[in-house]
C-alpha positions in Angstrom: 36.0 -72.3 -9.0 35.2 -70.3 -5.9 35.9 -66.9 -7.8 33.2 -68.2 -10.7 30.8 -69.2 -7.8 31.2 -65.6 -6.0 30.7 -63.8 -9.6 27.6 -65.8 -10.3 26.2 -65.4 -6.6 26.9 -61.6 -6.8 25.1 -61.4 -10.2 22.0 -63.3 -8.6 21.9 -61.0 -5.6 22.0 -58.0 -8.0 19.2 -59.4 -10.2 17.1 -60.2 -7.0 17.6 -56.9 -5.6 16.7 -55.2 -8.8 13.3 -57.2 -8.8 12.6 -56.6 -5.2 13.2 -52.8 -6.0 10.7 -53.0 -8.9 7.9 -54.9 -6.8 8.2 -52.3 -4.0 7.9 -49.5 -6.5 4.5 -47.9 -6.0 1.9 -47.9 -8.8 1.1 -44.9 -10.8 -1.6 -43.0 -9.0 -5.1 -43.4 -10.5 -6.8 -40.0 -11.5 -9.9 -38.7 -9.8 -12.1 -36.4 -11.2 -12.0 -33.3 -8.6 -14.9 -31.1 -8.3 -15.2 -28.0 -6.5 -18.5 -26.8 -4.4 -20.0 -25.2 -7.6 -19.9 -28.8 -9.5 -16.8 -27.6 -11.7 -14.2 -30.0 -12.6 -10.6 -29.5 -12.1 -8.7 -30.0 -15.4 -6.9 -33.4 -15.4 -3.2 -33.7 -15.3 -0.8 -36.1 -17.0 -3.4 -37.3 -19.5 -0.8 -37.5 -22.5 0.8 -40.3 -20.7 -2.5 -42.1 -20.6 -3.5 -44.8 -23.3 -4.1 -43.0 -26.8 -7.2 -44.3 -28.2 -7.0 -42.2 -31.6 -7.6 -39.0 -33.4 -10.5 -38.5 -35.8 -10.3 -35.6 -38.0 -13.2 -33.9 -40.0 -11.5 -30.8 -41.6 -13.0 -27.6 -42.7 -11.7 -28.2 -46.3 -13.8 -31.5 -46.5 -17.0 -30.2 -45.2 -17.6 -27.1 -47.0 -15.6 -24.8 -44.9 -18.0 -25.2 -42.0 -17.0 -28.6 -40.4 -18.5 -28.9 -36.8 -15.2 -30.2 -35.4 -12.5 -29.2 -37.7 -9.7 -30.3 -35.3 -7.7 -33.6 -34.9 -9.4 -35.0 -31.6 -6.9 -36.8 -29.6 -8.5 -39.1 -26.9 -6.7 -40.5 -24.1 -8.2 -42.9 -21.2 -6.5 -44.4 -18.2 -5.0 -47.9 -18.6 -7.0 -49.4 -15.8 -10.2 -48.0 -17.0 -9.5 -49.0 -20.7 -8.7 -52.6 -19.3 -12.1 -52.8 -17.5 -13.9 -51.6 -20.8 -12.2 -54.5 -22.6 -13.3 -57.1 -20.1 -16.8 -55.6 -19.6 -17.9 -53.4 -22.6 -18.5 -50.4 -20.2 -16.3 -48.2 -18.5 -16.2 -48.3 -14.7 -17.4 -45.5 -12.4 -14.9 -42.6 -12.2 -13.5 -42.9 -15.7 -12.2 -40.0 -17.2 -11.9 -39.6 -20.8 -9.9 -36.5 -22.4 -10.3 -35.2 -25.7 -7.5 -32.5 -26.8 -7.7 -30.8 -29.9 -5.2 -29.7 -32.6 -5.6 -27.7 -35.3 -4.1 -29.0 -38.9 -0.7 -27.9 -39.7 -0.4 -24.8 -41.8 -2.7 -26.0 -44.9 -1.2 -25.4 -48.4 -4.4 -26.6 -50.3 -8.1 -25.8 -50.2 -9.1 -29.0 -48.4 -6.7 -28.2 -45.6 -4.0 -30.7 -46.6 -0.3 -29.8 -47.2 2.8 -31.8 -48.8 5.4 -33.6 -46.4 8.0 -35.8 -47.2 5.5 -38.8 -46.6 3.2 -37.6 -48.9 0.0 -35.1 -49.3 -1.9 -35.2 -46.0 -3.2 -33.8 -42.8 -0.7 -33.3 -40.0 -0.9 -32.1 -36.2 -0.7 -28.3 -35.7 -0.9 -26.3 -32.4 -3.2 -27.6 -29.6 -6.3 -25.7 -29.7 -8.6 -27.0 -26.8 -9.9 -29.8 -24.4 -12.8 -31.5 -23.7 -13.2 -33.9 -20.8 -15.9 -36.6 -20.0 -16.3 -38.2 -16.5 -18.6 -41.3 -15.8 -20.5 -40.6 -12.4 -23.8 -42.2 -12.2 -25.0 -40.2 -9.2 -23.6 -36.8 -10.4 -24.6 -37.2 -14.2 -27.7 -39.6 -14.0 -29.6 -37.3 -16.2 -27.2 -37.6 -18.9 -26.7 -41.3 -19.2 -24.1 -41.5 -16.3 -21.6 -39.2 -18.1 -20.7 -35.3 -17.5 -19.1 -33.2 -20.3 -16.6 -30.2 -19.8 -15.0 -27.7 -22.0 -11.9 -26.3 -20.8 -11.5 -23.9 -23.8 -11.3 -24.3 -27.6 -8.4 -22.0 -28.2 -4.7 -22.2 -27.9 -2.9 -23.0 -24.5 -3.2 -22.6 -21.7 -6.5 -23.9 -21.0 -8.7 -23.0 -18.1 -7.9 -24.7 -14.6 -11.6 -25.4 -14.1 -14.7 -26.1 -16.4 -18.6 -26.0 -15.5 -20.6 -28.7 -16.9 -21.7 -28.5 -20.7 -25.3 -28.3 -21.3 -27.1 -31.4 -22.6 -27.4 -29.3 -26.0 -23.8 -28.7 -26.2 -22.3 -32.4 -25.7 -24.6 -35.1 -24.0 -27.5 -34.7 -26.3 -25.2 -35.6 -29.4 -24.1 -38.6 -27.8 -27.3 -39.8 -26.7 -29.1 -39.0 -30.1 -26.4 -40.3 -32.7 -24.4 -43.4 -32.5 -22.5 -43.2 -29.7 -24.5 -45.9 -28.1 -21.5 -48.0 -26.5 -21.4 -46.3 -23.0 -21.9 -43.1 -24.4 -18.7 -43.2 -26.4 -17.9 -43.2 -30.1 -16.4 -46.6 -29.8 -16.7 -47.1 -33.9 -13.9 -44.3 -34.2 -11.0 -46.0 -31.9 -9.9 -49.6 -33.2 -8.6 -50.6 -29.6 -12.4 -50.2 -28.3 -13.9 -51.2 -31.4 -11.9 -54.4 -32.0 -10.2 -55.1 -28.6 -6.5 -55.6 -27.9 -5.7 -57.8 -30.9 -1.9 -57.9 -29.6 -2.7 -60.4 -27.0 
């Protein structure tokens, strides 16, 4: 009987110790946009481990060979900022949204698609660029509180720093068309559009 009690006690002690270790583990650090004296943005790190919102695609093959944005757009945001958006309908100050581009994988057909075991379709090819938006109402008051940055539309590696893109390059499009929910194309991302339906 004592042996059984000792085993149970040891088991409970081990579980308690594990729980304490988890509770004491530091939370993942939140990314803060870092700017230099010229107002250039430092390229965010670790963004591929953020929440993945989606990957719109408008390939050349479906747009007369002249698509404005022919790549997959993989869009990421940190979980804490996503949670704030889901509660309030807007992103908090300091939110960083990353859009990483990939080309379509080795097209076999004129429309840019190819055959794979899953069927004919579009598949991710090589990384080909990175754009970042930062919400900062003081710094970017002239463009509805968001700044837009391009770290290169080319193969890796990307630039370490990027200057703010002109309004004509990015912000103007977001303002003029239908990115009307906090300057974000919410309609393309089910998690933003429909909320977290898993809860």
